[in-house]
C-alpha positions, 0 to 999 in steps of 0.5 A: 500500500505504502509503495503504490501510487496512492497518496499518503492522504488516501491511505490515511483516510481509508484506513482511518474509516475502516478501523472505525467501522470494524474495530469497536471502540476506536471511535466514540460513537461505536463504544456504547450501543444506543439505548434505542437498540433492542435486546435482540439487536444487541445480541445479534450485533455482539455475536457478529463481532470479530473475536479479540484475536481477529480484532487485534490482528486487524488492528496491527495490520492497519497500524503497520500500513498507517503513514505515522510520519506525516498526517494531513489532518494532524488534529484528527490523526492525534485523536485517532492515534490515541483511540488506536493506542487505547484499543491496542492496550485493551487488545494486548497488541504486540509491543512493537505495534504499541511502540509505533502508535506512541512514536506516531502519537508524539510526532503528531503532537509535536507537529500540532504544538509547533503550529500554535 
């Protein structure tokens, strides 16, 4: 992905959207089920979620493909990276995965601080 003709912004946008959609807990909107959802729907939804191991594997794949050095939207990327780091801790992701996220988060935070 990184070596292809796609722009880093396009890769980042696609991976962020995919992660928010398929890994529970990354964005605030999918952390808690809505109170208007019935018990039947909640049961069906929870049974269709990927296992913890599958979520961890998906998370680590997404992180390995994210352009962590640069971001077209530093404020969004900073919040997103923090959400990924929180989820990586919950899913017991590899130390290398967590270290990459911390490195990316620090870069984004420093870049954001320099803008102000």
